[in-house]
Every structure is written in C-alpha cells, then in structure tokens.
C-alpha positions as CSV (number, residue, x, y, z in Angstrom):
1,M,-13.9,-10.9,14.5
2,Y,-17.7,-11.1,14.4
3,D,-18.0,-8.7,17.4
4,L,-15.6,-6.2,15.6
5,W,-17.8,-6.2,12.4
6,E,-21.0,-5.9,14.4
7,G,-19.6,-3.0,16.4
8,M,-18.5,-1.2,13.3
9,R,-21.9,-1.8,11.7
10,K,-23.7,-0.4,14.7
11,H,-21.5,2.7,14.4
12,D,-22.0,3.1,10.6
13,K,-23.4,0.2,8.5
14,D,-22.7,1.7,5.1
15,L,-19.1,2.6,5.7
16,A,-18.5,-0.7,7.6
17,D,-19.9,-2.7,4.7
18,E,-17.6,-0.9,2.3
19,I,-14.7,-2.6,4.2
20,L,-15.9,-6.2,3.5
21,E,-14.8,-6.8,-0.1
22,P,-11.4,-5.1,0.4
23,T,-10.8,-7.3,3.4
24,F,-11.5,-10.4,1.3
25,T,-9.3,-9.2,-1.5
26,F,-6.5,-8.6,1.0
27,M,-6.9,-12.0,2.6
28,R,-6.9,-13.8,-0.8
29,A,-3.7,-12.0,-1.8
30,Q,-1.9,-13.4,1.2
31,T,-1.9,-16.9,-0.3
32,D,-1.8,-15.9,-4.0
33,K,0.8,-18.2,-5.7
34,A,1.6,-15.4,-8.1
35,R,3.8,-13.9,-5.4
36,L,6.3,-16.6,-6.2
37,E,6.5,-15.8,-9.9
38,M,7.1,-12.0,-9.9
39,R,9.6,-11.1,-12.6
40,E,8.6,-7.4,-13.5
41,L,8.3,-4.4,-11.2
42,G,5.0,-3.3,-12.8
43,Q,3.5,-6.7,-12.3
44,Y,4.8,-6.8,-8.7
45,L,3.3,-3.4,-7.8
46,E,-0.1,-4.5,-9.2
47,Y,0.1,-7.6,-7.0
48,R,1.2,-5.5,-4.0
49,E,-1.8,-3.2,-4.3
50,R,-3.9,-6.3,-3.2
51,D,-1.3,-7.7,-0.9
52,V,-0.6,-4.5,1.1
53,G,-4.4,-4.1,1.3
54,K,-4.6,-0.6,-0.3
55,A,-8.4,-0.9,-0.8
56,L,-8.7,-2.1,2.7
57,L,-6.6,0.8,4.1
58,S,-8.7,3.3,2.0
59,A,-12.0,1.8,3.2
60,L,-10.8,1.9,6.8
61,M,-9.7,5.4,6.5
62,R,-13.1,6.5,5.1
63,F,-14.7,4.7,8.0
64,A,-12.4,6.2,10.7
65,M,-12.7,9.7,9.2
66,D,-16.4,9.4,8.4
67,I,-15.7,10.2,4.8
68,R,-18.5,9.5,2.3
69,L,-17.6,9.8,-1.3
70,P,-20.1,9.4,-4.2
71,A,-19.2,7.0,-6.9
72,A,-17.9,9.7,-9.2
73,E,-15.4,10.9,-6.6
74,I,-14.3,7.4,-5.7
75,T,-13.5,7.0,-9.4
76,L,-11.5,10.2,-9.3
77,M,-9.5,8.8,-6.3
78,T,-8.4,5.6,-8.1
79,P,-5.2,7.0,-9.6
80,L,-4.3,8.6,-6.2
81,E,-4.9,5.3,-4.4
82,R,-2.8,3.3,-6.9
83,N,0.0,5.9,-6.6
84,C,-0.2,5.7,-2.8
85,S,0.0,1.9,-3.0
86,K,3.2,2.0,-5.0
87,H,4.7,4.4,-2.5
88,T,3.7,2.4,0.6
89,S,4.6,-0.9,-0.9
90,S,8.0,0.2,-2.0
91,V,8.9,2.0,1.2
92,N,7.8,-1.1,3.1
93,D,9.9,-3.3,0.9
94,I,13.0,-1.2,1.2
95,Y,12.9,-1.2,4.9
96,S,11.8,-4.9,5.3
97,F,14.1,-6.5,2.7
98,D,17.0,-7.3,5.0
99,K,14.8,-8.9,7.6
100,E,12.8,-10.9,5.0
101,L,16.0,-12.1,3.3
102,R,17.4,-13.2,6.7
103,T,14.1,-15.0,7.5
104,S,14.2,-16.8,4.2
105,Q,17.8,-17.9,4.8
106,M,16.8,-19.4,8.2
107,G,14.5,-21.8,6.4
108,H,11.1,-20.7,7.6
109,A,8.9,-22.5,5.1
110,E,6.3,-19.7,4.9
111,S,8.9,-17.1,4.2
112,A,11.3,-19.1,2.0
113,A,10.6,-16.9,-1.0
114,V,11.4,-13.2,-0.7
115,C,8.7,-11.3,-2.5
116,S,9.9,-7.7,-2.6
117,A,10.3,-4.8,-5.0
118,V,14.0,-4.9,-4.1
119,S,14.5,-8.5,-5.3
120,V,12.2,-8.1,-8.3
121,L,14.1,-5.0,-9.5
122,A,17.5,-6.7,-8.8
123,T,16.5,-9.7,-10.8
124,E,15.0,-7.6,-13.6
125,T,18.0,-5.2,-13.9
126,G,21.0,-7.1,-12.6
127,L,21.7,-4.3,-10.2
128,S,22.8,-5.0,-6.6
129,V,20.3,-5.0,-3.7
130,E,21.7,-1.7,-2.4
131,A,21.5,-0.1,-5.8
132,C,17.9,-1.2,-6.2
133,K,17.1,0.3,-2.8
134,R,18.5,3.6,-4.0
135,V,16.6,3.4,-7.3
136,L,13.4,2.6,-5.4
137,W,14.0,5.6,-3.0
138,A,14.2,7.8,-6.1
139,M,10.9,6.3,-7.4
140,V,9.3,6.8,-3.9
141,R,10.1,10.5,-4.1
142,E,8.7,10.7,-7.6
143,W,5.5,9.1,-6.4
144,E,5.2,11.8,-3.9
145,A,5.5,14.4,-6.7
146,V,2.9,12.5,-8.7
147,H,0.6,12.6,-5.7
148,D,0.8,16.4,-5.6
149,E,0.2,16.5,-9.3
150,L,-2.9,14.2,-9.1
151,V,-4.3,16.2,-6.2
152,E,-3.9,19.4,-8.2
153,S,-5.5,17.8,-11.2
154,V,-8.5,16.6,-9.2
155,Q,-8.9,20.0,-7.6
156,N,-8.8,21.7,-10.9
157,T,-11.9,19.8,-12.0
158,G,-13.9,22.2,-9.9
159,R,-16.2,19.5,-8.8
160,I,-14.6,18.2,-5.7
161,S,-16.1,18.0,-2.2
162,E,-14.5,18.8,1.1
163,A,-14.7,15.1,1.9
164,A,-12.6,14.3,-1.1
165,K,-10.1,16.9,-0.2
166,L,-9.8,15.3,3.3
167,Y,-9.5,11.9,1.7
168,M,-6.6,13.0,-0.6
169,K,-4.9,14.5,2.5
170,G,-5.4,11.2,4.3
171,L,-3.7,9.3,1.4
172,E,-0.7,11.7,1.8
173,Y,-0.7,10.9,5.6
174,Q,-0.8,7.2,4.8
175,M,2.4,7.6,2.7
176,S,4.3,9.7,5.2
177,G,3.0,7.7,8.2
178,N,4.0,4.4,6.6
179,E,7.5,5.8,5.9
180,L,8.0,7.0,9.5
181,W,6.7,3.8,10.9
182,S,8.9,1.7,8.6
183,H,11.9,3.7,9.5
184,S,11.4,3.6,13.2
185,T,9.9,0.1,13.9
186,L,12.1,-2.5,15.5
187,R,10.3,-5.0,13.2
188,Y,12.6,-3.9,10.4
189,S,15.5,-2.2,12.1
190,K,16.5,-5.1,14.3
191,V,17.7,-7.8,12.0
192,E,19.0,-10.9,13.8
C-alpha cells in the first residue's frame, strides 16, 4: 500500500493527497455500526455515500483524469456527487440484494445483516422485495434526469471550466459504468 501511495505522489502529489481523507472515510464506513440500524431510505443513502466511497471514487477520478478543480467548483459539484452516489448505491443494491440475502442466510457472521436500499425500503414501506426493486429502478432513472438538470444548472452559471465539464461527464460515466458492471458481473448474477 505504501508503494502505491508513493507512486501516486511521484506522479502528482496534490491530486494523490486529495485521495487520502476520502480513503479513510471509506474505510471507517466499512465498520460503522450504524449500518445495522438503518430504518429510513434517506438515512441509508447518506450512509452509503460514505460506504460506497463516493468521495474516494471522485478523488480517484480527478487523479486519473488529471482534473484540478478550484474550491468553488468543487462546491458546485457536491450536489452532482451526492446524486451520483444515490444512483450507484441503489443500482449496486438492486443487483447485489439476492446474493447478499443468500450469504446472510448461510450464516456468514460478517454478512449476517443485509444492509441494502432494497431491504430498508421493504421494511419502511411494507412492499415486497421485488416491488422495492421496481421502485428503486424508477428512482434510479429519476436520478439520471436530476444529473442532467444539475449539469445544466451548473453550466448556466457561466463560470464553469472545461475541467469541471469533464468531471461532470465523468460522474455520468461512473453511473452508467456501474450499472453495466453490476448487470454483467458474475459476482451478482451467479447466486448459489
């Protein structure tokens, strides 16, 4: 791990250092006891923003694409990042739910509690798992529309750099790429 960080710092110290705190946030979320007490979808999606590592993914994307955003533009990106997090978390949860449920039923101690938008929504609404998946798919498509609206709103400010435009497109690619991967990976499609 040390060699990885040092290699990244040699390439670009500033962008590499921007990855540190999001990495720690992501790691802390993995053991957060709050994941066992999720009762509301909004609360769950806030937790998943840390758990899915949205800030980490964003920092890694800026590093990989050599995107440097001033503080004002990073602030403008926050609503887009949160929206992207809701989308990626929900898509991941829809596709992974059956496997996570099966794993929890097999008695794996670490995975005994299913922490998913699907189960939170089912508990909160009394709807079936399949109905909750359909509701979440509708929400996913709405978050895509929200992304487009947010991009347009940011662009209409008239003070947006080319780097920020690339970054917003990168967030779109994160959402679509995550959906394609979640749909096609054997990790979720092969439930035994």
